[in-house]
MMTF fields as JSON, N, C-alpha, C and O atoms, coordinates in Angstrom:
{
  "mmtfVersion": "1.0.0",
  "mmtfProducer": "UNKNOWN",
  "numBonds": 347,
  "numAtoms": 348,
  "numGroups": 87,
  "numChains": 1,
  "numModels": 1,
  "chainsPerModel": [1],
  "groupsPerChain": [87],
  "chainIdList": ["A"],
  "bondAtomList": [4, 2, 8, 6, 12, 10, 16, 14, 20, 18, 24, 22, 28, 26, 32, 30, 36, 34, 40, 38, 44, 42, 48, 46, 52, 50, 56, 54, 60, 58, 64, 62, 68, 66, 72, 70, 76, 74, 80, 78, 84, 82, 88, 86, 92, 90, 96, 94, 100, 98, 104, 102, 108, 106, 112, 110, 116, 114, 120, 118, 124, 122, 128, 126, 132, 130, 136, 134, 140, 138, 144, 142, 148, 146, 152, 150, 156, 154, 160, 158, 164, 162, 168, 166, 172, 170, 176, 174, 180, 178, 184, 182, 188, 186, 192, 190, 196, 194, 200, 198, 204, 202, 208, 206, 212, 210, 216, 214, 220, 218, 224, 222, 228, 226, 232, 230, 236, 234, 240, 238, 244, 242, 248, 246, 252, 250, 256, 254, 260, 258, 264, 262, 268, 266, 272, 270, 276, 274, 280, 278, 284, 282, 288, 286, 292, 290, 296, 294, 300, 298, 304, 302, 308, 306, 312, 310, 316, 314, 320, 318, 324, 322, 328, 326, 332, 330, 336, 334, 340, 338, 344, 342],
  "bondOrderList": [1, 1, 1, 1, 1, 1, 1, 1, 1, 1, 1, 1, 1, 1, 1, 1, 1, 1, 1, 1, 1, 1, 1, 1, 1, 1, 1, 1, 1, 1, 1, 1, 1, 1, 1, 1, 1, 1, 1, 1, 1, 1, 1, 1, 1, 1, 1, 1, 1, 1, 1, 1, 1, 1, 1, 1, 1, 1, 1, 1, 1, 1, 1, 1, 1, 1, 1, 1, 1, 1, 1, 1, 1, 1, 1, 1, 1, 1, 1, 1, 1, 1, 1, 1, 1, 1],
  "groupList": [{"groupName": "MET", "atomNameList": ["N", "CA", "C", "O"], "elementList": ["N", "C", "C", "O"], "formalChargeList": [0, 0, 0, 0], "bondAtomList": [1, 0, 2, 1, 3, 2], "bondOrderList": [1, 1, 2], "singleLetterCode": "M", "chemCompType": "L-PEPTIDE LINKING"}, {"groupName": "LYS", "atomNameList": ["N", "CA", "C", "O"], "elementList": ["N", "C", "C", "O"], "formalChargeList": [0, 0, 0, 0], "bondAtomList": [1, 0, 2, 1, 3, 2], "bondOrderList": [1, 1, 2], "singleLetterCode": "K", "chemCompType": "L-PEPTIDE LINKING"}, {"groupName": "THR", "atomNameList": ["N", "CA", "C", "O"], "elementList": ["N", "C", "C", "O"], "formalChargeList": [0, 0, 0, 0], "bondAtomList": [1, 0, 2, 1, 3, 2], "bondOrderList": [1, 1, 2], "singleLetterCode": "T", "chemCompType": "L-PEPTIDE LINKING"}, {"groupName": "LEU", "atomNameList": ["N", "CA", "C", "O"], "elementList": ["N", "C", "C", "O"], "formalChargeList": [0, 0, 0, 0], "bondAtomList": [1, 0, 2, 1, 3, 2], "bondOrderList": [1, 1, 2], "singleLetterCode": "L", "chemCompType": "L-PEPTIDE LINKING"}, {"groupName": "ASN", "atomNameList": ["N", "CA", "C", "O"], "elementList": ["N", "C", "C", "O"], "formalChargeList": [0, 0, 0, 0], "bondAtomList": [1, 0, 2, 1, 3, 2], "bondOrderList": [1, 1, 2], "singleLetterCode": "N", "chemCompType": "L-PEPTIDE LINKING"}, {"groupName": "ARG", "atomNameList": ["N", "CA", "C", "O"], "elementList": ["N", "C", "C", "O"], "formalChargeList": [0, 0, 0, 0], "bondAtomList": [1, 0, 2, 1, 3, 2], "bondOrderList": [1, 1, 2], "singleLetterCode": "R", "chemCompType": "L-PEPTIDE LINKING"}, {"groupName": "GLU", "atomNameList": ["N", "CA", "C", "O"], "elementList": ["N", "C", "C", "O"], "formalChargeList": [0, 0, 0, 0], "bondAtomList": [1, 0, 2, 1, 3, 2], "bondOrderList": [1, 1, 2], "singleLetterCode": "E", "chemCompType": "L-PEPTIDE LINKING"}, {"groupName": "SER", "atomNameList": ["N", "CA", "C", "O"], "elementList": ["N", "C", "C", "O"], "formalChargeList": [0, 0, 0, 0], "bondAtomList": [1, 0, 2, 1, 3, 2], "bondOrderList": [1, 1, 2], "singleLetterCode": "S", "chemCompType": "L-PEPTIDE LINKING"}, {"groupName": "GLN", "atomNameList": ["N", "CA", "C", "O"], "elementList": ["N", "C", "C", "O"], "formalChargeList": [0, 0, 0, 0], "bondAtomList": [1, 0, 2, 1, 3, 2], "bondOrderList": [1, 1, 2], "singleLetterCode": "Q", "chemCompType": "L-PEPTIDE LINKING"}, {"groupName": "PHE", "atomNameList": ["N", "CA", "C", "O"], "elementList": ["N", "C", "C", "O"], "formalChargeList": [0, 0, 0, 0], "bondAtomList": [1, 0, 2, 1, 3, 2], "bondOrderList": [1, 1, 2], "singleLetterCode": "F", "chemCompType": "L-PEPTIDE LINKING"}, {"groupName": "CYS", "atomNameList": ["N", "CA", "C", "O"], "elementList": ["N", "C", "C", "O"], "formalChargeList": [0, 0, 0, 0], "bondAtomList": [1, 0, 2, 1, 3, 2], "bondOrderList": [1, 1, 2], "singleLetterCode": "C", "chemCompType": "L-PEPTIDE LINKING"}, {"groupName": "PRO", "atomNameList": ["N", "CA", "C", "O"], "elementList": ["N", "C", "C", "O"], "formalChargeList": [0, 0, 0, 0], "bondAtomList": [1, 0, 2, 1, 3, 2], "bondOrderList": [1, 1, 2], "singleLetterCode": "P", "chemCompType": "L-PEPTIDE LINKING"}, {"groupName": "ALA", "atomNameList": ["N", "CA", "C", "O"], "elementList": ["N", "C", "C", "O"], "formalChargeList": [0, 0, 0, 0], "bondAtomList": [1, 0, 2, 1, 3, 2], "bondOrderList": [1, 1, 2], "singleLetterCode": "A", "chemCompType": "L-PEPTIDE LINKING"}, {"groupName": "HIS", "atomNameList": ["N", "CA", "C", "O"], "elementList": ["N", "C", "C", "O"], "formalChargeList": [0, 0, 0, 0], "bondAtomList": [1, 0, 2, 1, 3, 2], "bondOrderList": [1, 1, 2], "singleLetterCode": "H", "chemCompType": "L-PEPTIDE LINKING"}, {"groupName": "GLY", "atomNameList": ["N", "CA", "C", "O"], "elementList": ["N", "C", "C", "O"], "formalChargeList": [0, 0, 0, 0], "bondAtomList": [1, 0, 2, 1, 3, 2], "bondOrderList": [1, 1, 2], "singleLetterCode": "G", "chemCompType": "PEPTIDE LINKING"}, {"groupName": "VAL", "atomNameList": ["N", "CA", "C", "O"], "elementList": ["N", "C", "C", "O"], "formalChargeList": [0, 0, 0, 0], "bondAtomList": [1, 0, 2, 1, 3, 2], "bondOrderList": [1, 1, 2], "singleLetterCode": "V", "chemCompType": "L-PEPTIDE LINKING"}, {"groupName": "TYR", "atomNameList": ["N", "CA", "C", "O"], "elementList": ["N", "C", "C", "O"], "formalChargeList": [0, 0, 0, 0], "bondAtomList": [1, 0, 2, 1, 3, 2], "bondOrderList": [1, 1, 2], "singleLetterCode": "Y", "chemCompType": "L-PEPTIDE LINKING"}],
  "groupTypeList": [0, 1, 2, 3, 1, 4, 3, 5, 6, 5, 6, 7, 8, 9, 10, 6, 5, 3, 10, 3, 11, 12, 13, 4, 3, 14, 6, 15, 4, 15, 11, 2, 1, 6, 8, 3, 1, 6, 3, 6, 12, 4, 15, 8, 16, 3, 8, 1, 6, 8, 15, 7, 7, 3, 3, 9, 10, 12, 12, 8, 10, 3, 1, 15, 2, 10, 14, 16, 3, 7, 1, 16, 3, 3, 15, 3, 9, 2, 4, 3, 16, 4, 5, 12, 1, 1, 3],
  "groupIdList": [1, 2, 3, 4, 5, 6, 7, 8, 9, 10, 11, 12, 13, 14, 15, 16, 17, 18, 19, 20, 21, 22, 23, 24, 25, 26, 27, 28, 29, 30, 31, 32, 33, 34, 35, 36, 37, 38, 39, 40, 41, 42, 43, 44, 45, 46, 47, 48, 49, 50, 51, 52, 53, 54, 55, 56, 57, 58, 59, 60, 61, 62, 63, 64, 65, 66, 67, 68, 69, 70, 71, 72, 73, 74, 75, 76, 77, 78, 79, 80, 81, 82, 83, 84, 85, 86, 87],
  "secStructList": [7, 2, 2, 2, 2, 2, 2, 2, 2, 2, 2, 2, 2, 2, 2, 2, 2, 2, 6, 7, 7, 7, 7, 7, 7, 7, 1, 7, 1, 1, 7, 7, 2, 2, 2, 2, 2, 2, 2, 2, 2, 2, 2, 2, 2, 2, 2, 2, 2, 2, 2, 2, 2, 2, 2, 2, 2, 2, 2, 2, 2, 2, 2, 2, 2, 2, 2, 2, 2, 2, 2, 2, 2, 2, 2, 2, 2, 2, 2, 2, 2, 2, 2, 2, 2, 2, 7],
  "xCoordList": [4.989, 6.434, 6.929, 7.921, 6.211, 6.586, 6.469, 7.309, 5.404, 5.187, 6.342, 6.848, 6.763, 7.879, 9.152, 9.867, 9.429, 10.64, 10.609, 11.605, 9.468, 9.309, 9.5, 10.213, 8.861, 8.991, 10.427, 10.939, 11.078, 12.475, 13.392, 14.297, 13.164, 13.988, 13.798, 14.765, 12.541, 12.259, 12.839, 13.436, 12.658, 13.189, 14.708, 15.28, 15.343, 16.801, 17.285, 18.271, 16.595, 16.978, 16.842, 17.747, 15.71, 15.504, 16.529, 17.102, 16.754, 17.693, 19.1, 19.829, 19.467, 20.795, 20.934, 21.948, 19.908, 19.945, 19.947, 20.609, 19.191, 19.019, 19.981, 19.983, 20.799, 21.732, 20.981, 21.38, 19.902, 19.105, 19.059, 19.19, 18.875, 18.801, 17.45, 16.438, 17.471, 16.241, 15.416, 15.937, 14.129, 13.214, 13.6, 13.81, 13.692, 14.125, 12.932, 12.183, 12.767, 11.732, 12.306, 11.568, 13.605, 14.246, 14.393, 14.138, 14.797, 14.953, 13.61, 13.334, 12.786, 11.443, 11.316, 11.595, 10.897, 10.635, 9.239, 9.038, 8.277, 6.895, 6.423, 6.12, 6.365, 5.967, 4.459, 3.668, 4.097, 2.68, 2.118, 2.872, 0.809, 0.187, 0.624, 0.838, 0.752, 1.19, 2.61, 2.898, 3.492, 4.868, 4.909, 5.677, 4.088, 4.03, 3.522, 4.028, 2.526, 2.008, 3.079, 3.206, 3.853, 4.946, 5.978, 6.44, 6.33, 7.319, 6.783, 7.509, 5.532, 4.901, 4.883, 5.163, 4.555, 4.538, 5.942, 6.11, 6.931, 8.31, 8.731, 9.4, 8.351, 8.681, 8.003, 8.619, 6.756, 6.054, 6.732, 6.868, 7.154, 7.87, 9.165, 9.473, 9.925, 11.197, 10.988, 11.783, 9.916, 9.616, 9.324, 9.796, 8.554, 8.261, 9.524, 9.706, 10.39, 11.647, 12.516, 13.155, 12.539, 13.345, 12.808, 13.58, 11.508, 10.907, 11.201, 11.571, 11.036, 11.296, 12.749, 13.042, 13.641, 15.073, 15.405, 16.172, 14.827, 15.075, 14.537, 15.183, 13.349, 12.78, 13.622, 13.817, 14.121, 14.968, 16.24, 16.651, 16.864, 18.091, 17.832, 18.63, 16.712, 16.376, 16.161, 16.59, 15.494, 15.261, 16.576, 16.756, 17.488, 18.789, 19.58, 20.215, 19.544, 20.246, 19.667, 20.402, 18.345, 17.683, 18.048, 18.283, 18.093, 18.441, 19.86, 20.107, 20.783, 22.183, 22.278, 22.937, 21.627, 21.661, 21.097, 21.683, 19.975, 19.369, 20.271, 20.357, 20.942, 21.857, 22.994, 23.333, 23.593, 24.674, 24.151, 24.801, 22.976, 22.398, 22.101, 22.337, 21.595, 21.3, 22.568, 22.581, 23.631, 24.899, 25.438, 25.929, 25.342, 25.814, 25.025, 25.601, 23.706, 22.868, 23.127, 23.114, 23.361, 23.665, 24.948, 24.992, 25.971, 27.234, 27.015, 27.5, 26.288, 26.025, 25.29, 25.695, 24.228, 23.45, 24.225, 24.059, 25.055, 25.891, 26.86, 27.053, 27.472, 28.4, 27.682, 28.189, 26.504, 25.733, 25.34, 25.394, 24.952, 24.573, 25.767, 25.645, 26.925, 28.124, 28.522, 28.949, 28.386, 28.693, 27.696, 28.075, 26.437, 25.405, 25.63, 25.351, 26.134, 26.396, 27.494, 27.484, 28.446, 29.559, 29.141, 29.819, 28.057, 27.625, 27.084, 26.679],
  "yCoordList": [-35.015, -34.904, -34.321, -33.593, -34.662, -34.092, -32.574, -31.854, -32.109, -30.667, -30.002, -28.974, -30.572, -30.012, -30.009, -29.008, -31.116, -31.216, -30.19, -29.514, -30.077, -29.123, -27.69, -26.905, -27.352, -26.003, -25.71, -24.619, -26.688, -26.502, -26.281, -25.449, -27.021, -26.864, -25.478, -24.805, -25.066, -23.738, -22.643, -21.685, -22.794, -21.821, -21.739, -20.649, -22.876, -22.925, -22.2, -21.464, -22.412, -21.749, -20.236, -19.491, -19.788, -18.344, -17.742, -16.687, -18.422, -17.898, -17.798, -16.843, -18.787, -18.775, -17.603, -16.906, -17.387, -16.283, -14.915, -13.983, -14.811, -13.512, -13.293, -12.226, -14.303, -14.224, -13.939, -13.082, -14.668, -14.526, -15.854, -16.913, -15.81, -17.059, -17.752, -17.115, -19.054, -19.841, -19.708, -19.374, -19.974, -19.956, -21.103, -22.228, -20.824, -21.835, -22.592, -22.064, -23.835, -24.7, -25.588, -26.279, -25.562, -26.469, -27.84, -28.001, -28.8, -30.164, -30.882, -31.538, -30.752, -31.318, -32.342, -32.042, -33.548, -34.564, -34.405, -34.518, -34.143, -33.952, -32.59, -32.443, -31.599, -30.259, -30.178, -30.938, -29.255, -29.0, -28.204, -27.693, -28.103, -27.306, -25.851, -25.186, -25.37, -23.978, -23.772, -22.753, -24.733, -24.621, -24.651, -23.914, -25.497, -25.532, -24.213, -23.73, -23.631, -22.332, -21.257, -20.416, -21.285, -20.312, -20.474, -19.491, -21.71, -21.974, -21.55, -20.961, -21.846, -21.448, -19.925, -19.391, -19.245, -17.778, -17.23, -16.237, -17.875, -17.425, -17.617, -16.753, -18.727, -18.973, -17.924, -17.412, -17.6, -16.568, -15.208, -14.458, -14.898, -13.645, -13.601, -12.596, -14.707, -14.759, -14.618, -13.979, -15.219, -15.107, -13.654, -13.169, -12.963, -11.55, -10.701, -9.764, -11.033, -10.304, -10.467, -9.514, -11.68, -11.913, -11.102, -10.478, -11.107, -10.322, -8.842, -8.138, -8.379, -6.98, -6.621, -5.564, -7.498, -7.272, -7.214, -6.356, -8.126, -8.136, -6.874, -6.302, -6.449, -5.223, -4.006, -3.121, -3.96, -2.849, -2.814, -1.751, -3.978, -4.039, -3.628, -2.911, -4.086, -3.723, -2.218, -1.596, -1.641, -0.196, 0.569, 1.579, 0.091, 0.757, 0.661, 1.631, -0.503, -0.673, 0.259, 0.883, 0.348, 1.225, 2.682, 3.449, 3.052, 4.42, 4.76, 5.834, 3.836, 4.058, 4.115, 4.999, 3.18, 3.147, 4.44, 5.032, 4.869, 6.115, 7.299, 8.226, 7.279, 8.363, 8.46, 9.548, 7.305, 7.294, 7.7, 8.453, 7.199, 7.528, 9.013, 9.622, 9.604, 11.04, 11.854, 12.803, 11.478, 12.203, 12.059, 13.024, 10.848, 10.608, 11.455, 12.089, 11.456, 12.231, 13.724, 14.449, 14.185, 15.596, 15.979, 17.012, 15.169, 15.436, 15.387, 16.251, 14.384, 14.226, 15.446, 15.996, 15.861, 17.002, 18.311, 19.208, 18.431, 19.631, 19.714, 20.777, 18.57, 18.547, 18.864, 19.624, 18.282, 18.563, 20.034, 20.643, 20.592, 22.014, 22.891, 23.828, 22.578, 23.378, 23.288, 24.28, 22.108, 21.946, 22.747, 23.379, 22.704, 23.418, 24.909, 25.606, 25.431, 26.856, 27.307, 28.444, 26.423, 26.758, 26.828, 27.477, 26.185, 26.177, 27.475, 27.631],
  "zCoordList": [11.123, 11.088, 9.751, 9.703, 8.67, 7.373, 7.402, 6.862, 8.048, 8.131, 8.859, 8.408, 9.973, 10.738, 9.9, 9.852, 9.25, 8.427, 7.302, 7.041, 6.639, 5.541, 6.032, 5.407, 7.152, 7.702, 8.108, 7.855, 8.739, 9.162, 7.966, 8.022, 6.883, 5.679, 5.067, 4.712, 4.952, 4.393, 5.278, 4.787, 6.586, 7.53, 7.41, 7.402, 7.317, 7.207, 5.947, 5.989, 4.844, 3.589, 3.708, 3.33, 4.236, 4.393, 5.348, 5.074, 6.472, 7.47, 6.899, 7.171, 6.112, 5.495, 4.531, 4.536, 3.702, 2.727, 3.398, 2.941, 4.496, 5.148, 6.315, 6.93, 6.619, 7.757, 9.066, 9.855, 9.271, 10.478, 11.223, 10.609, 12.542, 13.305, 13.1, 12.805, 13.265, 13.154, 14.429, 15.493, 14.301, 15.447, 16.378, 15.925, 17.662, 18.618, 19.19, 20.012, 18.743, 19.305, 20.402, 21.104, 20.539, 21.477, 20.821, 19.628, 21.599, 21.09, 21.208, 22.213, 20.182, 20.202, 19.084, 17.923, 19.438, 18.413, 17.845, 16.635, 18.712, 18.29, 18.811, 19.995, 17.922, 18.36, 18.628, 18.069, 19.482, 19.73, 18.553, 17.725, 18.485, 17.421, 17.517, 16.504, 18.743, 18.962, 18.434, 17.806, 18.688, 18.201, 16.674, 16.057, 16.069, 14.607, 14.045, 13.032, 14.698, 14.264, 14.365, 13.476, 15.454, 15.621, 14.512, 13.933, 14.224, 13.185, 11.823, 11.023, 11.564, 10.315, 10.167, 9.094, 11.249, 11.245, 10.99, 10.282, 11.565, 11.356, 9.9, 9.332, 9.3, 7.89, 7.014, 6.08, 7.299, 6.532, 6.692, 5.726, 7.908, 8.17, 7.365, 6.725, 7.404, 6.687, 5.182, 4.493, 4.68, 3.258, 2.886, 1.857, 3.716, 3.47, 3.56, 2.784, 4.509, 4.654, 3.418, 2.97, 2.865, 1.674, 0.501, -0.227, 0.318, -0.767, -0.559, -1.499, 0.661, 0.981, 0.701, 0.141, 1.091, 0.88, -0.607, -1.045, -1.376, -2.821, -3.49, -4.367, -3.069, -3.634, -3.284, -4.117, -2.052, -1.637, -2.472, -2.938, -2.663, -3.465, -4.908, -5.51, -5.456, -6.83, -6.951, -7.923, -5.957, -5.974, -5.886, -6.565, -5.055, -4.926, -6.226, -6.641, -6.87, -8.15, -9.201, -9.966, -9.231, -10.183, -9.919, -10.852, -8.662, -8.279, -8.729, -9.276, -8.493, -8.891, -10.402, -10.949, -11.087, -12.548, -13.123, -14.03, -12.599, -13.086, -12.796, -13.602, -11.656, -11.314, -12.309, -12.773, -12.641, -13.624, -14.993, -15.718, -15.34, -16.63, -16.721, -17.765, -15.665, -15.649, -15.866, -16.651, -15.164, -15.311, -16.729, -17.315, -17.277, -18.631, -19.629, -20.513, -19.477, -20.392, -20.257, -21.251, -19.041, -18.829, -19.569, -20.236, -19.457, -20.157, -21.658, -22.389, -22.119, -23.547, -24.111, -25.135, -23.453, -23.945, -23.814, -24.64, -22.804, -22.671, -23.839, -24.431, -24.163, -25.301, -26.611, -27.436, -26.797, -28.018, -28.092, -29.161, -26.98, -26.918, -27.278, -28.066, -26.692, -26.97, -28.431, -29.021, -29.019, -30.446, -31.306, -32.292, -30.912, -31.672, -31.614, -32.59, -30.487, -30.358, -31.294, -31.765, -31.57, -32.435, -33.896, -34.691, -34.268, -35.676, -36.097, -37.249]
}
């Protein structure tokens, strides 16, 4: 029963963060080994999805940051070049 409770808690946390539905075991007090395996597999899937989602967001942030930085550097070097031409 501890295993079921632990898996349900972890699943609930992941589902809440990812806005995904929980695995439907139905109203079961004592799950079968197969049901526990399904729930365990779902928790592992959700954990991978969360990591994947975080990596995707980090990559997008980096892409945007680099894009802004590139534009800033382009303007900066253009201004420096124009000033150097005047000397």
